[in-house]
N, CA and C atoms of all chains as a GROMACS GRO file, in nm:
protein
  615
    1MET      N    1  35.782   3.550  11.242
    1MET     CA    2  35.876   3.428  11.172
    1MET      C    3  35.925   3.471  11.074
    2ASN      N    4  36.062   3.522  11.024
    2ASN     CA    5  36.133   3.555  10.887
    2ASN      C    6  36.133   3.449  10.804
    3ARG      N    7  36.177   3.473  10.673
    3ARG     CA    8  36.144   3.374  10.567
    3ARG      C    9  36.286   3.281  10.580
    4GLU      N   10  36.380   3.306  10.655
    4GLU     CA   11  36.477   3.203  10.680
    4GLU      C   12  36.439   3.126  10.748
    5GLU      N   13  36.338   3.166  10.879
    5GLU     CA   14  36.325   3.091  10.992
    5GLU      C   15  36.204   2.985  10.950
    6LYS      N   16  36.124   3.039  10.842
    6LYS     CA   17  35.996   2.988  10.798
    6LYS      C   18  36.040   2.871  10.715
    7LEU      N   19  36.146   2.867  10.632
    7LEU     CA   20  36.222   2.774  10.526
    7LEU      C   21  36.287   2.679  10.603
    8LEU      N   22  36.346   2.698  10.748
    8LEU     CA   23  36.405   2.579  10.833
    8LEU      C   24  36.294   2.489  10.886
    9GLU      N   25  36.193   2.578  10.912
    9GLU     CA   26  36.071   2.480  10.972
    9GLU      C   27  36.013   2.397  10.867
   10ILE      N   28  35.993   2.447  10.746
   10ILE     CA   29  35.927   2.375  10.641
   10ILE      C   30  36.016   2.267  10.598
   11ALA      N   31  36.171   2.285  10.598
   11ALA     CA   32  36.264   2.180  10.531
   11ALA      C   33  36.272   2.079  10.655
   12ALA      N   34  36.275   2.112  10.781
   12ALA     CA   35  36.296   2.028  10.898
   12ALA      C   36  36.171   1.906  10.914
   13ASP      N   37  36.057   1.959  10.893
   13ASP     CA   38  35.948   1.894  10.874
   13ASP      C   39  35.936   1.785  10.751
   14ILE      N   40  35.987   1.851  10.641
   14ILE     CA   41  35.960   1.739  10.534
   14ILE      C   42  36.101   1.649  10.525
   15LEU      N   43  36.227   1.691  10.578
   15LEU     CA   44  36.334   1.594  10.583
   15LEU      C   45  36.308   1.532  10.698
   16ASP      N   46  36.213   1.555  10.811
   16ASP     CA   47  36.232   1.465  10.904
   16ASP      C   48  36.328   1.461  10.992
   17VAL      N   49  36.367   1.588  11.014
   17VAL     CA   50  36.472   1.620  11.118
   17VAL      C   51  36.435   1.729  11.211
   18GLU      N   52  36.510   1.715  11.332
   18GLU     CA   53  36.510   1.825  11.400
   18GLU      C   54  36.503   1.970  11.374
   19LYS      N   55  36.439   2.096  11.384
   19LYS     CA   56  36.473   2.194  11.346
   19LYS      C   57  36.599   2.251  11.422
   20ASP      N   58  36.643   2.244  11.498
   20ASP     CA   59  36.768   2.286  11.586
   20ASP      C   60  36.884   2.205  11.494
   21GLU      N   61  36.872   2.109  11.446
   21GLU     CA   62  36.986   2.039  11.369
   21GLU      C   63  37.011   2.110  11.246
   22LEU      N   64  36.906   2.182  11.191
   22LEU     CA   65  36.928   2.257  11.052
   22LEU      C   66  36.955   2.346  11.060
   23THR      N   67  37.061   2.423  10.948
   23THR     CA   68  37.088   2.570  10.926
   23THR      C   69  37.086   2.594  10.792
   24LEU      N   70  37.088   2.708  10.743
   24LEU     CA   71  37.107   2.721  10.592
   24LEU      C   72  37.199   2.673  10.524
   25ASP      N   73  37.326   2.641  10.605
   25ASP     CA   74  37.411   2.604  10.529
   25ASP      C   75  37.404   2.416  10.548
   26SER      N   76  37.321   2.369  10.588
   26SER     CA   77  37.309   2.214  10.574
   26SER      C   78  37.307   2.155  10.441
   27LYS      N   79  37.414   2.076  10.436
   27LYS     CA   80  37.427   2.031  10.286
   27LYS      C   81  37.321   1.899  10.255
   28ARG      N   82  37.283   1.900  10.131
   28ARG     CA   83  37.235   1.762  10.090
   28ARG      C   84  37.290   1.632  10.117
   29GLU      N   85  37.438   1.625  10.091
   29GLU     CA   86  37.532   1.500  10.120
   29GLU      C   87  37.494   1.480  10.216
   30ASP      N   88  37.460   1.539  10.360
   30ASP     CA   89  37.496   1.535  10.484
   30ASP      C   90  37.361   1.485  10.530
   31ILE      N   91  37.252   1.493  10.468
   31ILE     CA   92  37.100   1.445  10.508
   31ILE      C   93  37.060   1.362  10.439
   32GLU      N   94  37.056   1.224  10.477
   32GLU     CA   95  36.969   1.113  10.425
   32GLU      C   96  36.848   1.150  10.320
   33THR      N   97  36.782   1.194  10.386
   33THR     CA   98  36.619   1.222  10.333
   33THR      C   99  36.617   1.351  10.235
   34PHE      N  100  36.749   1.428  10.240
   34PHE     CA  101  36.736   1.556  10.125
   34PHE      C  102  36.755   1.481   9.958
   35ASP      N  103  36.623   1.429   9.925
   35ASP     CA  104  36.640   1.362   9.787
   35ASP      C  105  36.575   1.486   9.703
   36SER      N  106  36.551   1.421   9.555
   36SER     CA  107  36.485   1.492   9.462
   36SER      C  108  36.350   1.503   9.499
   37LEU      N  109  36.313   1.442   9.528
   37LEU     CA  110  36.144   1.400   9.611
   37LEU      C  111  36.123   1.503   9.691
   38SER      N  112  36.197   1.528   9.811
   38SER     CA  113  36.206   1.605   9.902
   38SER      C  114  36.225   1.756   9.865
   39ILE      N  115  36.298   1.767   9.741
   39ILE     CA  116  36.308   1.914   9.701
   39ILE      C  117  36.192   1.986   9.651
   40VAL      N  118  36.128   1.883   9.560
   40VAL     CA  119  35.995   1.937   9.537
   40VAL      C  120  35.895   1.955   9.615
   41GLN      N  121  35.896   1.858   9.701
   41GLN     CA  122  35.796   1.910   9.848
   41GLN      C  123  35.834   2.030   9.913
   42ILE      N  124  35.971   2.061   9.926
   42ILE     CA  125  36.004   2.181   9.985
   42ILE      C  126  35.941   2.287   9.905
   43ILE      N  127  36.011   2.289   9.781
   43ILE     CA  128  35.950   2.402   9.687
   43ILE      C  129  35.782   2.417   9.687
   44ALA      N  130  35.701   2.305   9.674
   44ALA     CA  131  35.589   2.309   9.706
   44ALA      C  132  35.519   2.402   9.816
   45GLU      N  133  35.582   2.337   9.921
   45GLU     CA  134  35.537   2.410  10.056
   45GLU      C  135  35.572   2.563  10.058
   46MET      N  136  35.706   2.583  10.028
   46MET     CA  137  35.739   2.716   9.996
   46MET      C  138  35.652   2.826   9.925
   47SER      N  139  35.596   2.775   9.827
   47SER     CA  140  35.502   2.832   9.742
   47SER      C  141  35.376   2.874   9.782
   48ASP      N  142  35.336   2.762   9.871
   48ASP     CA  143  35.221   2.764   9.947
   48ASP      C  144  35.226   2.862  10.070
   49ALA      N  145  35.319   2.874  10.144
   49ALA     CA  146  35.345   2.917  10.276
   49ALA      C  147  35.392   3.081  10.238
   50PHE      N  148  35.449   3.112  10.130
   50PHE     CA  149  35.480   3.245  10.100
   50PHE      C  150  35.415   3.304   9.988
   51ASP      N  151  35.303   3.209   9.943
   51ASP     CA  152  35.192   3.251   9.884
   51ASP      C  153  35.273   3.323   9.725
   52VAL      N  154  35.366   3.239   9.663
   52VAL     CA  155  35.433   3.277   9.550
   52VAL      C  156  35.406   3.184   9.447
   53VAL      N  157  35.408   3.203   9.322
   53VAL     CA  158  35.410   3.126   9.223
   53VAL      C  159  35.583   3.133   9.183
   54ILE      N  160  35.636   2.996   9.208
   54ILE     CA  161  35.770   2.996   9.152
   54ILE      C  162  35.795   2.944   9.019
   55PRO      N  163  35.853   3.004   8.920
   55PRO     CA  164  35.840   3.006   8.788
   55PRO      C  165  35.937   2.876   8.745
   56ASP      N  166  35.911   2.780   8.685
   56ASP     CA  167  36.007   2.648   8.628
   56ASP      C  168  36.118   2.701   8.592
   57GLU      N  169  36.119   2.810   8.525
   57GLU     CA  170  36.274   2.822   8.462
   57GLU      C  171  36.367   2.850   8.604
   58LYS      N  172  36.307   2.917   8.704
   58LYS     CA  173  36.378   2.929   8.827
   58LYS      C  174  36.433   2.824   8.907
   59ILE      N  175  36.299   2.742   8.874
   59ILE     CA  176  36.321   2.592   8.965
   59ILE      C  177  36.454   2.529   8.886
   60ASN      N  178  36.452   2.527   8.735
   60ASN     CA  179  36.561   2.453   8.651
   60ASN      C  180  36.683   2.520   8.685
   61GLU      N  181  36.697   2.628   8.715
   61GLU     CA  182  36.817   2.722   8.701
   61GLU      C  183  36.884   2.718   8.846
   62VAL      N  184  36.820   2.699   8.924
   62VAL     CA  185  36.866   2.708   9.062
   62VAL      C  186  36.897   2.559   9.114
   63LYS      N  187  37.064   2.544   9.154
   63LYS     CA  188  37.110   2.404   9.191
   63LYS      C  189  37.098   2.443   9.360
   64ILE      N  190  37.025   2.301   9.365
   64ILE     CA  191  37.000   2.311   9.540
   64ILE      C  192  37.118   2.196   9.587
   65GLU      N  193  37.201   2.256   9.662
   65GLU     CA  194  37.303   2.181   9.709
   65GLU      C  195  37.280   2.202   9.878
   66LYS      N  196  37.210   2.298   9.905
   66LYS     CA  197  37.219   2.323  10.065
   66LYS      C  198  37.081   2.391  10.118
   67ILE      N  199  37.053   2.393  10.211
   67ILE     CA  200  36.894   2.449  10.253
   67ILE      C  201  36.878   2.572  10.214
   68GLY      N  202  36.977   2.690  10.232
   68GLY     CA  203  36.994   2.799  10.210
   68GLY      C  204  36.971   2.820  10.053
   69ASP      N  205  36.983   2.722   9.948
   69ASP     CA  206  36.985   2.771   9.847
   69ASP      C  207  36.822   2.752   9.782
   70PHE      N  208  36.742   2.723   9.864
   70PHE     CA  209  36.601   2.755   9.864
   70PHE      C  210  36.562   2.907   9.832
   71LEU      N  211  36.625   2.952   9.924
   71LEU     CA  212  36.586   3.111   9.938
   71LEU      C  213  36.602   3.182   9.791
   72GLN      N  214  36.691   3.130   9.715
   72GLN     CA  215  36.719   3.204   9.564
   72GLN      C  216  36.587   3.182   9.494
   73LEU      N  217  36.499   3.051   9.518
   73LEU     CA  218  36.372   3.079   9.463
   73LEU      C  219  36.271   3.172   9.485
   74LEU      N  220  36.298   3.230   9.607
   74LEU     CA  221  36.202   3.323   9.628
   74LEU      C  222  36.226   3.477   9.566
   75MET      N  223  33.826   1.912   8.560
   75MET     CA  224  33.904   1.798   8.529
   75MET      C  225  33.856   1.672   8.562
   76LYS      N  226  33.846   1.580   8.492
   76LYS     CA  227  33.794   1.454   8.515
   76LYS      C  228  33.861   1.327   8.548
   77VAL      N  229  33.874   1.247   8.633
   77VAL     CA  230  33.965   1.148   8.669
   77VAL      C  231  33.959   1.038   8.556
   78HIS      N  232  34.088   1.001   8.504
   78HIS     CA  233  34.127   0.901   8.420
   78HIS      C  234  34.160   0.812   8.466
   79HIS      N  235  34.265   0.807   8.568
   79HIS     CA  236  34.284   0.650   8.623
   79HIS      C  237  34.345   0.694   8.757
   80VAL      N  238  34.365   0.606   8.852
   80VAL     CA  239  34.482   0.593   8.968
   80VAL      C  240  34.589   0.517   8.923
   81GLY      N  241  34.698   0.583   8.971
   81GLY     CA  242  34.826   0.508   8.958
   81GLY      C  243  34.884   0.449   9.066
   82TYR      N  244  34.911   0.314   9.042
   82TYR     CA  245  34.966   0.254   9.141
   82TYR      C  246  35.127   0.200   9.104
   83LEU      N  247  35.224   0.228   9.220
   83LEU     CA  248  35.335   0.185   9.211
   83LEU      C  249  35.372   0.041   9.258
   84VAL      N  250  35.406  -0.054   9.162
   84VAL     CA  251  35.426  -0.194   9.219
   84VAL      C  252  35.599  -0.224   9.166
   85LYS      N  253  35.612  -0.330   9.254
   85LYS     CA  254  35.752  -0.394   9.248
   85LYS      C  255  35.761  -0.476   9.112
   86LYS      N  256  35.693  -0.552   9.115
   86LYS     CA  257  35.681  -0.658   8.990
   86LYS      C  258  35.526  -0.660   8.917
   87MET      N  259  35.538  -0.649   8.781
   87MET     CA  260  35.413  -0.603   8.730
   87MET      C  261  35.351  -0.726   8.710
   88ASP      N  262  35.385  -0.850   8.689
   88ASP     CA  263  35.292  -0.957   8.660
   88ASP      C  264  35.199  -1.007   8.779
   89PRO      N  265  35.281  -1.036   8.920
   89PRO     CA  266  35.210  -1.063   9.007
   89PRO      C  267  35.104  -0.952   9.057
   90SER      N  268  35.126  -0.842   9.011
   90SER     CA  269  35.007  -0.720   9.043
   90SER      C  270  34.943  -0.720   8.955
   91VAL      N  271  34.953  -0.738   8.835
   91VAL     CA  272  34.843  -0.769   8.728
   91VAL      C  273  34.727  -0.876   8.771
   92SER      N  274  34.801  -0.989   8.801
   92SER     CA  275  34.707  -1.104   8.831
   92SER      C  276  34.606  -1.068   8.955
   93MET      N  277  34.683  -0.992   9.061
   93MET     CA  278  34.596  -0.939   9.191
   93MET      C  279  34.456  -0.865   9.152
   94PHE      N  280  34.496  -0.772   9.067
   94PHE     CA  281  34.410  -0.687   8.991
   94PHE      C  282  34.302  -0.761   8.920
   95GLU      N  283  34.349  -0.857   8.846
   95GLU     CA  284  34.262  -0.956   8.775
   95GLU      C  285  34.150  -1.045   8.862
   96SER      N  286  34.216  -1.104   8.968
   96SER     CA  287  34.149  -1.174   9.101
   96SER      C  288  34.041  -1.081   9.131
   97ILE      N  289  34.033  -0.944   9.131
   97ILE     CA  290  33.912  -0.859   9.181
   97ILE      C  291  33.835  -0.810   9.098
   98GLY      N  292  33.865  -0.869   8.973
   98GLY     CA  293  33.735  -0.804   8.866
   98GLY      C  294  33.790  -0.711   8.776
   99TYR      N  295  33.937  -0.673   8.762
   99TYR     CA  296  33.998  -0.623   8.654
   99TYR      C  297  34.031  -0.707   8.536
  100HIS      N  298  34.049  -0.617   8.419
  100HIS     CA  299  34.105  -0.682   8.301
  100HIS      C  300  34.198  -0.616   8.231
  101ILE      N  301  34.294  -0.652   8.183
  101ILE     CA  302  34.401  -0.581   8.121
  101ILE      C  303  34.336  -0.484   7.999
  102GLU      N  304  34.343  -0.353   7.978
  102GLU     CA  305  34.297  -0.261   7.874
  102GLU      C  306  34.400  -0.260   7.782
  103GLN      N  307  34.506  -0.258   7.825
  103GLN     CA  308  34.655  -0.242   7.744
  103GLN      C  309  34.762  -0.310   7.799
  104GLU      N  310  34.803  -0.390   7.709
  104GLU     CA  311  34.927  -0.471   7.760
  104GLU      C  312  35.050  -0.379   7.794
  105THR      N  313  35.151  -0.447   7.902
  105THR     CA  314  35.231  -0.358   7.938
  105THR      C  315  35.345  -0.309   7.811
  106ILE      N  316  35.351  -0.185   7.840
  106ILE     CA  317  35.446  -0.063   7.766
  106ILE      C  318  35.540  -0.019   7.812
  107TYR      N  319  35.664  -0.024   7.748
  107TYR     CA  320  35.778   0.055   7.830
  107TYR      C  321  35.780   0.195   7.783
  108ASP      N  322  35.788   0.277   7.885
  108ASP     CA  323  35.788   0.440   7.874
  108ASP      C  324  35.960   0.470   7.865
  109PRO      N  325  36.014   0.499   7.753
  109PRO     CA  326  36.133   0.536   7.766
  109PRO      C  327  36.181   0.677   7.826
  110TYR      N  328  36.062   0.768   7.819
  110TYR     CA  329  36.120   0.895   7.870
  110TYR      C  330  36.146   0.876   8.032
  111ARG      N  331  36.029   0.807   8.071
  111ARG     CA  332  36.038   0.795   8.232
  111ARG      C  333  36.107   0.663   8.293
  112LYS      N  334  36.145   0.552   8.200
  112LYS     CA  335  36.220   0.430   8.224
  112LYS      C  336  36.134   0.335   8.312
  113ILE      N  337  35.993   0.337   8.270
  113ILE     CA  338  35.903   0.254   8.359
  113ILE      C  339  35.844   0.198   8.264
  114ASN      N  340  35.783   0.074   8.313
  114ASN     CA  341  35.673  -0.030   8.261
  114ASN      C  342  35.547   0.016   8.307
  115ILE      N  343  35.444   0.024   8.209
  115ILE     CA  344  35.332   0.069   8.218
  115ILE      C  345  35.187  -0.046   8.178
  116CYS      N  346  35.097  -0.078   8.246
  116CYS     CA  347  34.997  -0.178   8.219
  116CYS      C  348  34.845  -0.114   8.298
  117PHE      N  349  34.768  -0.066   8.193
  117PHE     CA  350  34.622  -0.018   8.230
  117PHE      C  351  34.560  -0.155   8.226
  118LEU      N  352  34.471  -0.128   8.346
  118LEU     CA  353  34.325  -0.242   8.341
  118LEU      C  354  34.211  -0.182   8.409
  119LEU      N  355  34.104  -0.249   8.352
  119LEU     CA  356  33.985  -0.139   8.363
  119LEU      C  357  33.881  -0.271   8.456
  120ASN      N  358  33.781  -0.192   8.516
  120ASN     CA  359  33.689  -0.238   8.600
  120ASN      C  360  33.588  -0.175   8.570
  121GLY      N  361  33.482  -0.234   8.458
  121GLY     CA  362  33.370  -0.118   8.425
  121GLY      C  363  33.442   0.026   8.371
  122THR      N  364  33.408   0.122   8.454
  122THR     CA  365  33.478   0.249   8.384
  122THR      C  366  33.591   0.269   8.461
  123GLU      N  367  33.607   0.177   8.595
  123GLU     CA  368  33.736   0.236   8.668
  123GLU      C  369  33.859   0.195   8.614
  124ARG      N  370  33.975   0.296   8.602
  124ARG     CA  371  34.116   0.228   8.550
  124ARG      C  372  34.222   0.282   8.637
  125VAL      N  373  34.289   0.168   8.621
  125VAL     CA  374  34.415   0.174   8.722
  125VAL      C  375  34.516   0.178   8.620
  126GLU      N  376  34.641   0.225   8.654
  126GLU     CA  377  34.775   0.227   8.581
  126GLU      C  378  34.869   0.161   8.669
  127LEU      N  379  34.906   0.065   8.626
  127LEU     CA  380  35.026  -0.037   8.714
  127LEU      C  381  35.173   0.033   8.656
  128ILE      N  382  35.237   0.080   8.756
  128ILE     CA  383  35.383   0.132   8.718
  128ILE      C  384  35.487   0.063   8.790
  129GLU      N  385  35.596  -0.001   8.715
  129GLU     CA  386  35.682  -0.066   8.752
  129GLU      C  387  35.833  -0.010   8.716
  130SER      N  388  35.921   0.036   8.796
  130SER     CA  389  36.038   0.072   8.764
  130SER      C  390  36.099  -0.005   8.686
  131ALA      N  391  36.171   0.059   8.552
  131ALA     CA  392  36.260  -0.020   8.472
  131ALA      C  393  36.417   0.000   8.502
  132SER      N  394  36.462   0.094   8.578
  132SER     CA  395  36.568   0.115   8.596
  132SER      C  396  36.589   0.194   8.727
  133GLU      N  397  36.710   0.175   8.794
  133GLU     CA  398  36.762   0.246   8.912
  133GLU      C  399  36.729   0.393   8.913
  134ASP      N  400  36.739   0.466   8.786
  134ASP     CA  401  36.737   0.606   8.774
  134ASP      C  402  36.584   0.642   8.702
  135SER      N  403  36.487   0.573   8.703
  135SER     CA  404  36.345   0.620   8.667
  135SER      C  405  36.299   0.693   8.751
  136THR      N  406  36.193   0.749   8.693
  136THR     CA  407  36.118   0.862   8.766
  136THR      C  408  36.046   0.832   8.916
  137VAL      N  409  36.045   0.688   8.906
  137VAL     CA  410  35.973   0.642   9.031
  137VAL      C  411  36.074   0.556   9.131
  138ALA      N  412  36.198   0.545   9.085
  138ALA     CA  413  36.262   0.455   9.161
  138ALA      C  414  36.269   0.504   9.312
  139GLY      N  415  36.294   0.631   9.341
  139GLY     CA  416  36.329   0.698   9.455
  139GLY      C  417  36.202   0.688   9.542
  140LEU      N  418  36.056   0.729   9.469
  140LEU     CA  419  35.948   0.720   9.541
  140LEU      C  420  35.908   0.584   9.607
  141LEU      N  421  35.965   0.477   9.494
  141LEU     CA  422  35.937   0.305   9.551
  141LEU      C  423  35.999   0.279   9.685
  142LYS      N  424  36.122   0.351   9.689
  142LYS     CA  425  36.230   0.314   9.764
  142LYS      C  426  36.173   0.385   9.896
  143LYS      N  427  36.130   0.493   9.905
  143LYS     CA  428  36.069   0.597  10.014
  143LYS      C  429  35.947   0.527  10.077
  144ASN      N  430  35.834   0.525   9.962
  144ASN     CA  431  35.700   0.494  10.020
  144ASN      C  432  35.637   0.358   9.982
  145GLY      N  433  35.737   0.270   9.889
  145GLY     CA  434  35.678   0.140   9.863
  145GLY      C  435  35.585   0.156   9.788
  146ILE      N  436  35.521   0.016   9.753
  146ILE     CA  437  35.395  -0.010   9.664
  146ILE      C  438  35.258   0.051   9.721
  147GLY      N  439  35.180   0.087   9.615
  147GLY     CA  440  35.065   0.160   9.641
  147GLY      C  441  35.024   0.244   9.551
  148PRO      N  442  34.881   0.287   9.557
  148PRO     CA  443  34.812   0.436   9.474
  148PRO      C  444  34.916   0.541   9.517
  149TYR      N  445  34.976   0.593   9.418
  149TYR     CA  446  35.040   0.702   9.459
  149TYR      C  447  35.003   0.861   9.354
  150HIS      N  448  34.914   0.836   9.286
  150HIS     CA  449  34.871   0.961   9.202
  150HIS      C  450  34.732   0.921   9.121
  151ILE      N  451  34.651   1.020   9.128
  151ILE     CA  452  34.535   1.031   9.042
  151ILE      C  453  34.559   1.121   8.910
  152CYS      N  454  34.535   1.038   8.799
  152CYS     CA  455  34.550   1.142   8.674
  152CYS      C  456  34.419   1.189   8.636
  153TYR      N  457  34.423   1.319   8.605
  153TYR     CA  458  34.280   1.397   8.552
  153TYR      C  459  34.332   1.418   8.402
  154GLU      N  460  34.192   1.431   8.311
  154GLU     CA  461  34.224   1.455   8.187
  154GLU      C  462  34.168   1.587   8.175
  155VAL      N  463  34.234   1.679   8.097
  155VAL     CA  464  34.197   1.795   8.058
  155VAL      C  465  34.191   1.833   7.906
  156ARG      N  466  34.106   1.921   7.885
  156ARG     CA  467  34.099   1.958   7.723
  156ARG      C  468  34.236   2.054   7.683
  157ASP      N  469  34.258   2.156   7.775
  157ASP     CA  470  34.399   2.224   7.738
  157ASP      C  471  34.484   2.200   7.823
  158LEU      N  472  34.599   2.142   7.816
  158LEU     CA  473  34.711   2.106   7.922
  158LEU      C  474  34.774   2.241   7.970
  159GLU      N  475  34.806   2.337   7.864
  159GLU     CA  476  34.882   2.432   7.910
  159GLU      C  477  34.812   2.531   7.986
  160LYS      N  478  34.660   2.546   7.968
  160LYS     CA  479  34.614   2.620   8.067
  160LYS      C  480  34.580   2.584   8.200
  161ALA      N  481  34.564   2.428   8.180
  161ALA     CA  482  34.540   2.346   8.312
  161ALA      C  483  34.692   2.376   8.384
  162ILE      N  484  34.793   2.361   8.359
  162ILE     CA  485  34.920   2.403   8.408
  162ILE      C  486  34.919   2.506   8.479
  163ASP      N  487  34.879   2.650   8.376
  163ASP     CA  488  34.882   2.754   8.448
  163ASP      C  489  34.792   2.774   8.545
  164GLY      N  490  34.646   2.730   8.542
  164GLY     CA  491  34.580   2.749   8.646
  164GLY      C  492  34.602   2.684   8.781
  165LEU      N  493  34.690   2.556   8.747
  165LEU     CA  494  34.734   2.482   8.883
  165LEU      C  495  34.860   2.545   8.941
  166LYS      N  496  34.926   2.632   8.874
  166LYS     CA  497  35.044   2.694   8.910
  166LYS      C  498  34.966   2.799   9.030
  167THR      N  499  34.887   2.866   8.969
  167THR     CA  500  34.840   2.998   9.068
  167THR      C  501  34.795   2.927   9.199
  168LYS      N  502  34.765   2.802   9.194
  168LYS     CA  503  34.709   2.737   9.340
  168LYS      C  504  34.812   2.673   9.399
  169HIS      N  505  34.944   2.694   9.364
  169HIS     CA  506  35.078   2.646   9.421
  169HIS      C  507  35.121   2.528   9.409
  170PHE      N  508  35.076   2.470   9.278
  170PHE     CA  509  35.103   2.351   9.216
  170PHE      C  510  35.232   2.360   9.166
  171VAL      N  511  35.353   2.229   9.210
  171VAL     CA  512  35.491   2.262   9.143
  171VAL      C  513  35.479   2.136   9.026
  172ILE      N  514  35.546   2.179   8.923
  172ILE     CA  515  35.591   2.056   8.815
  172ILE      C  516  35.706   1.975   8.880
  173THR      N  517  35.676   1.847   8.880
  173THR     CA  518  35.786   1.761   8.918
  173THR      C  519  35.856   1.691   8.803
  174ASP      N  520  35.747   1.653   8.703
  174ASP     CA  521  35.834   1.605   8.570
  174ASP      C  522  35.754   1.708   8.454
  175PRO      N  523  35.839   1.756   8.388
  175PRO     CA  524  35.779   1.871   8.288
  175PRO      C  525  35.676   1.770   8.194
  176PRO      N  526  35.616   1.869   8.092
  176PRO     CA  527  35.513   1.792   8.021
  176PRO      C  528  35.570   1.702   7.874
  177GLU      N  529  35.543   1.576   7.876
  177GLU     CA  530  35.609   1.506   7.802
  177GLU      C  531  35.529   1.378   7.724
  178LYS      N  532  35.542   1.361   7.623
  178LYS     CA  533  35.452   1.242   7.540
  178LYS      C  534  35.445   1.132   7.664
  179ALA      N  535  35.315   1.098   7.648
  179ALA     CA  536  35.313   0.919   7.736
  179ALA      C  537  35.284   0.800   7.651
  180PRO      N  538  35.396   0.733   7.608
  180PRO     CA  539  35.373   0.625   7.502
  180PRO      C  540  35.240   0.550   7.524
  181ALA      N  541  35.217   0.535   7.652
  181ALA     CA  542  35.124   0.438   7.707
  181ALA      C  543  34.989   0.509   7.688
  182LEU      N  544  34.971   0.644   7.661
  182LEU     CA  545  34.842   0.695   7.647
  182LEU      C  546  34.863   0.782   7.500
  183ASP      N  547  34.885   0.680   7.388
  183ASP     CA  548  34.859   0.744   7.260
  183ASP      C  549  34.945   0.854   7.232
  184ASN      N  550  35.072   0.867   7.309
  184ASN     CA  551  35.181   1.001   7.282
  184ASN      C  552  35.079   1.134   7.311
  185ARG      N  553  34.992   1.111   7.414
  185ARG     CA  554  34.918   1.252   7.449
  185ARG      C  555  35.018   1.314   7.571
  186LYS      N  556  35.037   1.406   7.575
  186LYS     CA  557  35.103   1.488   7.667
  186LYS      C  558  35.074   1.480   7.796
  187VAL      N  559  35.163   1.443   7.883
  187VAL     CA  560  35.122   1.452   8.041
  187VAL      C  561  35.212   1.556   8.111
  188VAL      N  562  35.190   1.569   8.212
  188VAL     CA  563  35.264   1.660   8.320
  188VAL      C  564  35.235   1.582   8.480
  189PHE      N  565  35.330   1.592   8.551
  189PHE     CA  566  35.303   1.551   8.703
  189PHE      C  567  35.352   1.660   8.783
  190MET      N  568  35.225   1.716   8.869
  190MET     CA  569  35.248   1.832   8.963
  190MET      C  570  35.239   1.796   9.107
  191TYR      N  571  35.274   1.856   9.203
  191TYR     CA  572  35.300   1.816   9.330
  191TYR      C  573  35.240   1.933   9.410
  192HIS      N  574  35.133   1.914   9.500
  192HIS     CA  575  35.082   2.034   9.572
  192HIS      C  576  35.093   1.971   9.732
  193THR      N  577  35.141   2.052   9.805
  193THR     CA  578  35.145   2.020   9.945
  193THR      C  579  35.050   1.984  10.026
  194LYS      N  580  34.932   2.009   9.982
  194LYS     CA  581  34.812   1.981  10.043
  194LYS      C  582  34.717   1.855  10.010
  195ILE      N  583  34.743   1.822   9.858
  195ILE     CA  584  34.683   1.683   9.833
  195ILE      C  585  34.817   1.598   9.770
  196GLY      N  586  34.926   1.642   9.750
  196GLY     CA  587  35.017   1.528   9.712
  196GLY      C  588  35.048   1.526   9.538
  197LEU      N  589  35.072   1.419   9.491
  197LEU     CA  590  35.093   1.439   9.352
  197LEU      C  591  34.982   1.397   9.258
  198ILE      N  592  34.973   1.473   9.150
  198ILE     CA  593  34.864   1.445   9.024
  198ILE      C  594  34.933   1.453   8.911
  199GLU      N  595  34.875   1.364   8.802
  199GLU     CA  596  34.890   1.360   8.700
  199GLU      C  597  34.810   1.440   8.609
  200VAL      N  598  34.833   1.548   8.506
  200VAL     CA  599  34.744   1.574   8.443
  200VAL      C  600  34.773   1.550   8.291
  201LEU      N  601  34.668   1.492   8.185
  201LEU     CA  602  34.648   1.421   8.071
  201LEU      C  603  34.563   1.521   7.989
  202GLU      N  604  34.642   1.551   7.852
  202GLU     CA  605  34.551   1.601   7.744
  202GLU      C  606  34.451   1.506   7.707
  203GLU      N  607  34.342   1.583   7.683
  203GLU     CA  608  34.236   1.467   7.603
  203GLU      C  609  34.264   1.451   7.481
  204ARG      N  610  34.207   1.364   7.414
  204ARG     CA  611  34.243   1.302   7.256
  204ARG      C  612  34.167   1.434   7.185
  205LYS      N  613  34.276   1.446   7.099
  205LYS     CA  614  34.243   1.574   7.002
  205LYS      C  615  34.104   1.510   6.904
   0.00000   0.00000   0.00000
């Protein structure tokens, strides 16, 4: 599984939507559960799944508007 | 890290304080408004067990979304540490992510606290020990 697929799997689980309904272009405004808390949860899950420490500066710098934006953190 | 308190999210402070008093807790510190987080906080003690009741004081408080999503109940455990920065660095290597950056906590003698989230255990608060 590549990192894009893994991200979609993580996001679908946390946002409580079907993986098939989610793409890297899925927008925050179109998903009711895509709130600030779920963003933290997705970042934490990515950090664990990809075994990386994501610096705070990067988290503050990247604006998460759609699912694909999370990839900028890696 | 030693446990300092368990944080409870409540909708209304007074009835929740009364409920805890009815099961053996007493007020350790009267309700304080935390302007950084826009919340009201009250600490209660039962022997050495301490709870922190947190009431949202604004629609854009740090807990408003959580209250809406999860409702009332315990939502974090606070650990006290000697060196906050060192603890943060150590937790980051274990894939904890900061949810609210280190900030003074008016309800805790303006000691610095930070909230961190881990995908396997949820939310924790880390509090620096009294100097």
